[in-house]
A tleap script that builds the chain and sets N, CA, C and O, in Angstrom:
source leaprc.protein.ff14SB
mol = sequence {
  NMET THR PHE THR ASP GLU LEU ASP LEU LEU
  TYR ASP GLU ASP ASP THR TYR PRO CYS ARG
  PHE VAL GLY PHE ILE GLY LYS ARG SER GLN
  TYR ASP LEU ILE LEU VAL THR THR ASP HIE
  PHE PHE GLY LYS THR LEU VAL VAL CYS MET
  GLN THR GLN ARG SER ALA VAL LEU SER ARG
  GLN GLU ALA GLN ASP VAL LEU HIE ILE ALA
  GLN ALA PHE HIE LEU THR GLU GLU GLU ALA
  GLN GLU ALA SER ALA PHE LEU THR ALA ASN
  LEU CPRO
}
set mol.1.N position { -39.753 -7.871 0.763 }
set mol.1.CA position { -39.648 -5.964 1.158 }
set mol.1.C position { -38.327 -5.815 0.121 }
set mol.1.O position { -37.381 -6.581 -0.064 }
set mol.2.N position { -38.561 -4.891 -0.304 }
set mol.2.CA position { -37.502 -4.578 -1.164 }
set mol.2.C position { -36.878 -3.076 0.277 }
set mol.2.O position { -37.590 -2.753 1.228 }
set mol.3.N position { -35.439 -2.448 -0.016 }
set mol.3.CA position { -34.937 -1.410 0.571 }
set mol.3.C position { -35.831 -0.211 0.597 }
set mol.3.O position { -35.912 0.410 1.656 }
set mol.4.N position { -36.647 0.266 -0.658 }
set mol.4.CA position { -37.424 1.203 -1.107 }
set mol.4.C position { -38.653 1.344 -0.311 }
set mol.4.O position { -39.170 2.401 0.050 }
set mol.5.N position { -39.276 -0.513 0.044 }
set mol.5.CA position { -40.356 -0.267 0.446 }
set mol.5.C position { -40.003 -0.151 2.456 }
set mol.5.O position { -40.801 -0.415 3.356 }
set mol.6.N position { -39.146 0.133 2.529 }
set mol.6.CA position { -39.038 -0.211 3.999 }
set mol.6.C position { -38.745 1.393 4.511 }
set mol.6.O position { -39.006 1.800 5.643 }
set mol.7.N position { -38.116 2.244 3.368 }
set mol.7.CA position { -37.567 3.557 3.796 }
set mol.7.C position { -38.606 4.222 3.103 }
set mol.7.O position { -39.484 3.635 2.471 }
set mol.8.N position { -38.475 5.785 3.257 }
set mol.8.CA position { -38.975 6.620 2.342 }
set mol.8.C position { -37.594 7.636 1.393 }
set mol.8.O position { -37.111 8.709 1.752 }
set mol.9.N position { -37.313 6.961 0.352 }
set mol.9.CA position { -36.148 7.858 0.229 }
set mol.9.C position { -36.167 9.043 -0.295 }
set mol.9.O position { -37.113 9.210 -1.065 }
set mol.10.N position { -35.560 9.814 -0.180 }
set mol.10.CA position { -35.390 11.140 -0.338 }
set mol.10.C position { -35.324 11.834 -1.822 }
set mol.10.O position { -36.173 12.528 -2.380 }
set mol.11.N position { -34.070 11.427 -2.260 }
set mol.11.CA position { -34.030 11.741 -3.063 }
set mol.11.C position { -32.685 10.157 -4.038 }
set mol.11.O position { -32.375 9.144 -3.412 }
set mol.12.N position { -32.412 10.305 -4.850 }
set mol.12.CA position { -31.735 9.672 -5.626 }
set mol.12.C position { -31.307 10.205 -7.051 }
set mol.12.O position { -31.941 10.145 -8.105 }
set mol.13.N position { -30.174 10.695 -6.821 }
set mol.13.CA position { -29.985 11.283 -8.708 }
set mol.13.C position { -28.446 10.695 -9.077 }
set mol.13.O position { -27.417 10.683 -8.402 }
set mol.14.N position { -28.720 10.235 -10.375 }
set mol.14.CA position { -27.471 9.811 -11.190 }
set mol.14.C position { -26.910 11.345 -11.661 }
set mol.14.O position { -27.637 12.335 -11.734 }
set mol.15.N position { -25.696 11.327 -11.915 }
set mol.15.CA position { -25.476 12.949 -12.863 }
set mol.15.C position { -23.704 13.302 -12.926 }
set mol.15.O position { -23.103 12.874 -11.941 }
set mol.16.N position { -23.102 13.806 -13.654 }
set mol.16.CA position { -21.795 13.822 -14.044 }
set mol.16.C position { -21.580 14.866 -13.248 }
set mol.16.O position { -22.192 15.876 -13.595 }
set mol.17.N position { -20.746 14.992 -12.053 }
set mol.17.CA position { -20.245 16.482 -12.078 }
set mol.17.C position { -18.894 16.601 -12.362 }
set mol.17.O position { -18.106 15.666 -12.508 }
set mol.18.N position { -18.577 18.174 -12.460 }
set mol.18.CA position { -17.156 18.121 -12.304 }
set mol.18.C position { -16.411 17.907 -10.851 }
set mol.18.O position { -16.902 18.255 -9.777 }
set mol.19.N position { -15.274 17.339 -11.002 }
set mol.19.CA position { -14.381 17.157 -10.093 }
set mol.19.C position { -12.994 17.532 -10.039 }
set mol.19.O position { -12.289 17.319 -11.025 }
set mol.20.N position { -12.499 18.087 -8.959 }
set mol.20.CA position { -11.168 18.764 -9.406 }
set mol.20.C position { -10.337 18.414 -8.170 }
set mol.20.O position { -10.767 18.923 -7.135 }
set mol.21.N position { -8.855 17.391 -8.007 }
set mol.21.CA position { -8.491 16.435 -7.317 }
set mol.21.C position { -7.021 17.654 -7.449 }
set mol.21.O position { -6.383 17.798 -8.491 }
set mol.22.N position { -6.721 18.446 -6.089 }
set mol.22.CA position { -5.734 19.192 -5.786 }
set mol.22.C position { -4.875 18.879 -5.120 }
set mol.22.O position { -5.358 18.271 -4.165 }
set mol.23.N position { -3.609 18.944 -5.034 }
set mol.23.CA position { -2.668 18.750 -3.759 }
set mol.23.C position { -2.012 20.211 -3.905 }
set mol.23.O position { -2.071 20.947 -4.891 }
set mol.24.N position { -1.513 20.395 -2.949 }
set mol.24.CA position { -0.689 21.418 -3.102 }
set mol.24.C position { 0.259 21.708 -1.309 }
set mol.24.O position { -0.334 21.870 -0.242 }
set mol.25.N position { 1.170 21.699 -1.421 }
set mol.25.CA position { 2.038 22.459 -0.584 }
set mol.25.C position { 2.021 24.071 0.343 }
set mol.25.O position { 2.395 25.202 0.035 }
set mol.26.N position { 1.690 23.762 0.996 }
set mol.26.CA position { 1.509 25.508 2.143 }
set mol.26.C position { 3.217 25.266 2.831 }
set mol.26.O position { 4.149 24.498 2.594 }
set mol.27.N position { 2.868 26.787 4.108 }
set mol.27.CA position { 4.027 26.836 4.425 }
set mol.27.C position { 4.347 25.523 5.870 }
set mol.27.O position { 5.392 25.107 6.369 }
set mol.28.N position { 2.748 25.189 6.164 }
set mol.28.CA position { 2.149 24.714 7.578 }
set mol.28.C position { 2.498 23.109 7.057 }
set mol.28.O position { 3.361 22.330 7.461 }
set mol.29.N position { 1.345 22.935 5.872 }
set mol.29.CA position { 1.408 21.846 5.821 }
set mol.29.C position { 1.206 21.604 4.147 }
set mol.29.O position { 1.125 22.564 3.381 }
set mol.30.N position { 1.121 19.901 3.587 }
set mol.30.CA position { 0.167 19.505 2.859 }
set mol.30.C position { -0.952 19.629 2.613 }
set mol.30.O position { -1.651 19.668 3.625 }
set mol.31.N position { -1.654 19.744 1.374 }
set mol.31.CA position { -3.237 19.690 1.279 }
set mol.31.C position { -3.889 19.116 0.053 }
set mol.31.O position { -3.725 19.604 -1.065 }
set mol.32.N position { -4.704 17.964 0.322 }
set mol.32.CA position { -4.879 17.008 -0.440 }
set mol.32.C position { -6.061 17.126 -0.885 }
set mol.32.O position { -6.686 16.131 -0.517 }
set mol.33.N position { -7.170 18.299 -1.909 }
set mol.33.CA position { -8.356 18.226 -1.819 }
set mol.33.C position { -8.948 17.769 -2.853 }
set mol.33.O position { -8.388 17.653 -3.943 }
set mol.34.N position { -10.482 17.374 -2.557 }
set mol.34.CA position { -11.300 17.186 -3.821 }
set mol.34.C position { -12.343 18.401 -3.821 }
set mol.34.O position { -12.834 18.830 -2.776 }
set mol.35.N position { -12.686 19.005 -5.311 }
set mol.35.CA position { -13.721 20.062 -5.103 }
set mol.35.C position { -14.864 19.548 -5.992 }
set mol.35.O position { -14.603 19.102 -7.109 }
set mol.36.N position { -15.905 19.590 -5.608 }
set mol.36.CA position { -16.743 18.367 -6.600 }
set mol.36.C position { -18.213 20.198 -6.824 }
set mol.36.O position { -18.891 20.941 -6.114 }
set mol.37.N position { -17.917 19.995 -8.106 }
set mol.37.CA position { -19.121 21.204 -8.266 }
set mol.37.C position { -20.457 20.433 -8.831 }
set mol.37.O position { -20.643 19.471 -9.576 }
set mol.38.N position { -21.362 21.417 -8.038 }
set mol.38.CA position { -22.723 20.595 -8.485 }
set mol.38.C position { -24.089 21.575 -7.879 }
set mol.38.O position { -24.221 22.365 -6.945 }
set mol.39.N position { -24.934 21.072 -8.901 }
set mol.39.CA position { -26.584 22.389 -8.028 }
set mol.39.C position { -26.415 21.718 -7.190 }
set mol.39.O position { -26.245 22.384 -6.169 }
set mol.40.N position { -26.354 20.593 -7.002 }
set mol.40.CA position { -27.231 20.192 -5.813 }
set mol.40.C position { -26.761 20.880 -4.465 }
set mol.40.O position { -27.696 20.671 -3.692 }
set mol.41.N position { -26.036 21.412 -3.966 }
set mol.41.CA position { -25.476 22.446 -3.386 }
set mol.41.C position { -25.730 23.923 -3.359 }
set mol.41.O position { -25.122 24.886 -2.891 }
set mol.42.N position { -26.985 23.740 -4.110 }
set mol.42.CA position { -27.532 25.611 -4.209 }
set mol.42.C position { -26.233 26.455 -4.909 }
set mol.42.O position { -26.253 27.632 -4.548 }
set mol.43.N position { -25.307 26.188 -5.663 }
set mol.43.CA position { -24.391 26.831 -6.119 }
set mol.43.C position { -23.090 26.928 -5.409 }
set mol.43.O position { -22.315 27.869 -5.583 }
set mol.44.N position { -22.786 25.562 -4.303 }
set mol.44.CA position { -21.802 26.072 -3.090 }
set mol.44.C position { -21.194 24.774 -3.953 }
set mol.44.O position { -21.774 24.114 -4.815 }
set mol.45.N position { -19.582 24.601 -3.340 }
set mol.45.CA position { -19.065 23.508 -3.609 }
set mol.45.C position { -18.504 22.360 -2.380 }
set mol.45.O position { -18.102 22.742 -1.280 }
set mol.46.N position { -18.566 20.841 -2.812 }
set mol.46.CA position { -18.076 20.054 -1.875 }
set mol.46.C position { -17.088 19.821 -1.853 }
set mol.46.O position { -16.598 19.056 -2.684 }
set mol.47.N position { -16.073 20.644 -0.456 }
set mol.47.CA position { -14.666 20.208 -0.413 }
set mol.47.C position { -14.432 19.018 0.083 }
set mol.47.O position { -15.155 19.107 1.076 }
set mol.48.N position { -13.937 17.895 0.151 }
set mol.48.CA position { -13.511 16.627 0.783 }
set mol.48.C position { -11.862 16.812 1.029 }
set mol.48.O position { -11.200 17.007 0.010 }
set mol.49.N position { -11.292 16.774 2.057 }
set mol.49.CA position { -10.259 16.615 2.311 }
set mol.49.C position { -9.445 15.062 2.238 }
set mol.49.O position { -9.755 14.098 2.938 }
set mol.50.N position { -8.493 15.080 1.358 }
set mol.50.CA position { -8.312 13.064 1.619 }
set mol.50.C position { -7.812 12.818 2.634 }
set mol.50.O position { -8.310 11.989 3.395 }
set mol.51.N position { -6.687 13.478 2.913 }
set mol.51.CA position { -6.443 12.741 4.295 }
set mol.51.C position { -6.952 12.573 5.276 }
set mol.51.O position { -6.599 11.641 5.998 }
set mol.52.N position { -7.797 13.289 5.572 }
set mol.52.CA position { -8.621 13.200 7.169 }
set mol.52.C position { -10.273 12.582 6.553 }
set mol.52.O position { -11.008 11.788 7.140 }
set mol.53.N position { -10.461 13.114 5.482 }
set mol.53.CA position { -11.898 12.573 5.114 }
set mol.53.C position { -13.049 13.298 5.585 }
set mol.53.O position { -14.155 12.775 5.714 }
set mol.54.N position { -12.672 15.051 5.960 }
set mol.54.CA position { -13.358 15.523 5.980 }
set mol.54.C position { -13.965 16.383 5.240 }
set mol.54.O position { -13.530 16.810 4.171 }
set mol.55.N position { -14.852 16.643 5.683 }
set mol.55.CA position { -15.936 17.134 4.173 }
set mol.55.C position { -16.592 18.731 4.793 }
set mol.55.O position { -16.717 19.196 5.926 }
set mol.56.N position { -16.863 19.164 3.617 }
set mol.56.CA position { -17.771 20.686 3.839 }
set mol.56.C position { -18.168 21.140 2.517 }
set mol.56.O position { -17.575 20.790 1.497 }
set mol.57.N position { -19.229 21.964 2.535 }
set mol.57.CA position { -20.291 22.557 1.469 }
set mol.57.C position { -19.815 23.935 1.670 }
set mol.57.O position { -20.363 24.524 2.602 }
set mol.58.N position { -18.919 24.587 1.010 }
set mol.58.CA position { -18.816 25.941 0.947 }
set mol.58.C position { -18.826 27.019 -0.356 }
set mol.58.O position { -18.419 26.660 -1.461 }
set mol.59.N position { -19.118 27.796 -0.209 }
set mol.59.CA position { -19.423 28.965 -0.902 }
set mol.59.C position { -17.799 29.891 -0.818 }
set mol.59.O position { -17.071 29.765 0.166 }
set mol.60.N position { -17.454 30.729 -1.919 }
set mol.60.CA position { -16.608 31.242 -1.779 }
set mol.60.C position { -16.203 32.683 -0.296 }
set mol.60.O position { -15.252 33.303 0.181 }
set mol.61.N position { -17.222 32.579 -0.196 }
set mol.61.CA position { -17.393 34.185 1.256 }
set mol.61.C position { -17.028 32.689 2.385 }
set mol.61.O position { -15.972 32.525 2.997 }
set mol.62.N position { -17.931 31.988 2.397 }
set mol.62.CA position { -17.573 30.612 3.636 }
set mol.62.C position { -15.905 30.423 3.457 }
set mol.62.O position { -15.238 30.917 4.367 }
set mol.63.N position { -15.409 29.969 2.721 }
set mol.63.CA position { -14.058 29.970 2.347 }
set mol.63.C position { -13.260 30.879 3.230 }
set mol.63.O position { -12.409 30.403 3.982 }
set mol.64.N position { -13.531 32.367 3.165 }
set mol.64.CA position { -12.815 33.547 3.224 }
set mol.64.C position { -12.954 33.491 5.350 }
set mol.64.O position { -12.394 34.294 6.097 }
set mol.65.N position { -13.584 32.661 5.661 }
set mol.65.CA position { -13.757 32.530 7.542 }
set mol.65.C position { -12.620 31.394 7.650 }
set mol.65.O position { -12.679 30.204 7.342 }
set mol.66.N position { -11.518 32.188 8.215 }
set mol.66.CA position { -10.292 31.156 8.842 }
set mol.66.C position { -11.131 30.139 9.822 }
set mol.66.O position { -11.231 28.912 9.806 }
set mol.67.N position { -11.591 30.960 10.525 }
set mol.67.CA position { -12.053 29.799 11.787 }
set mol.67.C position { -13.035 28.807 11.334 }
set mol.67.O position { -12.943 27.645 11.731 }
set mol.68.N position { -13.875 29.138 10.612 }
set mol.68.CA position { -14.720 28.279 9.741 }
set mol.68.C position { -14.429 27.029 9.013 }
set mol.68.O position { -15.123 26.032 8.815 }
set mol.69.N position { -13.067 27.376 8.618 }
set mol.69.CA position { -11.848 26.166 7.550 }
set mol.69.C position { -11.528 25.801 8.791 }
set mol.69.O position { -11.977 24.665 8.937 }
set mol.70.N position { -10.916 26.204 9.903 }
set mol.70.CA position { -10.132 25.276 11.187 }
set mol.70.C position { -11.185 24.824 11.643 }
set mol.70.O position { -10.760 24.116 12.556 }
set mol.71.N position { -12.491 24.713 11.654 }
set mol.71.CA position { -13.159 23.936 12.494 }
set mol.71.C position { -13.963 22.966 11.548 }
set mol.71.O position { -14.269 21.906 12.094 }
set mol.72.N position { -14.294 23.087 10.480 }
set mol.72.CA position { -14.956 22.212 9.576 }
set mol.72.C position { -13.512 21.165 8.897 }
set mol.72.O position { -13.802 20.153 8.259 }
set mol.73.N position { -12.434 21.435 9.056 }
set mol.73.CA position { -11.152 20.397 8.463 }
set mol.73.C position { -10.811 20.555 9.461 }
set mol.73.O position { -9.828 21.068 8.927 }
set mol.74.N position { -10.470 20.700 11.209 }
set mol.74.CA position { -9.785 20.144 12.245 }
set mol.74.C position { -8.002 20.793 11.951 }
set mol.74.O position { -7.017 20.199 12.389 }
set mol.75.N position { -7.928 22.080 11.144 }
set mol.75.CA position { -7.026 22.295 10.895 }
set mol.75.C position { -6.278 22.980 12.091 }
set mol.75.O position { -7.017 22.981 13.075 }
set mol.76.N position { -5.025 23.580 12.349 }
set mol.76.CA position { -4.776 24.975 13.338 }
set mol.76.C position { -5.086 26.383 12.458 }
set mol.76.O position { -5.352 26.364 11.257 }
set mol.77.N position { -5.006 27.538 13.233 }
set mol.77.CA position { -5.075 28.973 12.373 }
set mol.77.C position { -4.351 28.689 11.055 }
set mol.77.O position { -4.870 28.464 9.962 }
set mol.78.N position { -2.578 28.762 11.483 }
set mol.78.CA position { -2.119 29.097 10.429 }
set mol.78.C position { -2.620 28.287 9.078 }
set mol.78.O position { -2.988 28.784 8.014 }
set mol.79.N position { -2.484 26.328 9.583 }
set mol.79.CA position { -3.506 26.074 8.394 }
set mol.79.C position { -4.406 25.807 7.384 }
set mol.79.O position { -4.482 25.185 6.324 }
set mol.80.N position { -5.273 26.742 8.349 }
set mol.80.CA position { -6.531 26.997 8.042 }
set mol.80.C position { -6.453 28.453 7.177 }
set mol.80.O position { -7.163 28.446 6.170 }
set mol.81.N position { -5.905 29.351 7.356 }
set mol.81.CA position { -5.143 30.445 6.647 }
set mol.81.C position { -4.762 30.359 5.188 }
set mol.81.O position { -5.084 31.067 4.233 }
set mol.82.N position { -3.785 29.018 5.306 }
set mol.82.CA position { -3.429 28.500 3.665 }
set mol.82.C position { -4.046 28.072 2.904 }
set mol.82.O position { -4.093 28.407 1.721 }
set mol.83.N position { -4.669 27.208 3.465 }
set mol.83.CA position { -6.275 26.492 3.054 }
set mol.83.C position { -7.423 27.488 2.781 }
set mol.83.O position { -8.338 27.353 1.969 }
set mol.84.N position { -7.271 28.159 3.331 }
set mol.84.CA position { -8.714 29.009 3.757 }
set mol.84.C position { -8.240 30.478 1.728 }
set mol.84.O position { -9.083 30.879 0.927 }
set mol.85.N position { -6.974 30.710 1.710 }
set mol.85.CA position { -6.686 31.268 0.392 }
set mol.85.C position { -7.058 30.627 -0.680 }
set mol.85.O position { -8.004 30.871 -1.430 }
set mol.86.N position { -5.926 29.426 -0.744 }
set mol.86.CA position { -6.752 28.609 -1.648 }
set mol.86.C position { -7.850 28.415 -2.230 }
set mol.86.O position { -8.020 28.199 -3.430 }
set mol.87.N position { -8.790 28.498 -1.233 }
set mol.87.CA position { -10.291 27.979 -1.341 }
set mol.87.C position { -10.743 28.875 -1.948 }
set mol.87.O position { -11.209 28.573 -3.047 }
set mol.88.N position { -10.802 30.192 -1.568 }
set mol.88.CA position { -10.858 31.706 -2.049 }
set mol.88.C position { -11.058 31.825 -2.945 }
set mol.88.O position { -12.064 32.293 -3.478 }
set mol.89.N position { -9.623 31.204 -3.594 }
set mol.89.CA position { -9.252 31.728 -4.588 }
set mol.89.C position { -9.349 30.937 -5.832 }
set mol.89.O position { -8.895 31.283 -6.923 }
set mol.90.N position { -10.086 29.665 -5.526 }
set mol.90.CA position { -10.825 28.733 -6.605 }
set mol.90.C position { -12.300 28.047 -6.046 }
set mol.90.O position { -12.620 27.015 -6.636 }
set mol.91.N position { -12.768 28.286 -5.499 }
set mol.91.CA position { -14.085 28.316 -5.821 }
set mol.91.C position { -14.854 29.410 -6.508 }
set mol.91.O position { -14.432 30.544 -6.735 }
set mol.92.N position { -16.073 28.909 -6.817 }
set mol.92.CA position { -16.802 29.808 -7.745 }
set mol.92.C position { -17.325 30.904 -7.178 }
set mol.92.O position { -17.950 31.715 -7.861 }
savepdb mol mol.pdb
quit
């Protein structure tokens, strides 16, 4: 019995996605992010924090929501404001 015989595989896609590795220092903290652009998330970008391994799938509009950014990445409000400003300016 193989792996696929035991489970119903929902998807298994190979593709090359544009990835952007970004590091910047704000007034409150240093940020090391990976931005993955793919059609898989309906036009949203997968944002991964390399420091905490937390991630979120965000649109530019969602990136403007400081509270959402704070909760998703476990940031203080001041840190979330910095991250939100960067993401809002850099997400498609």
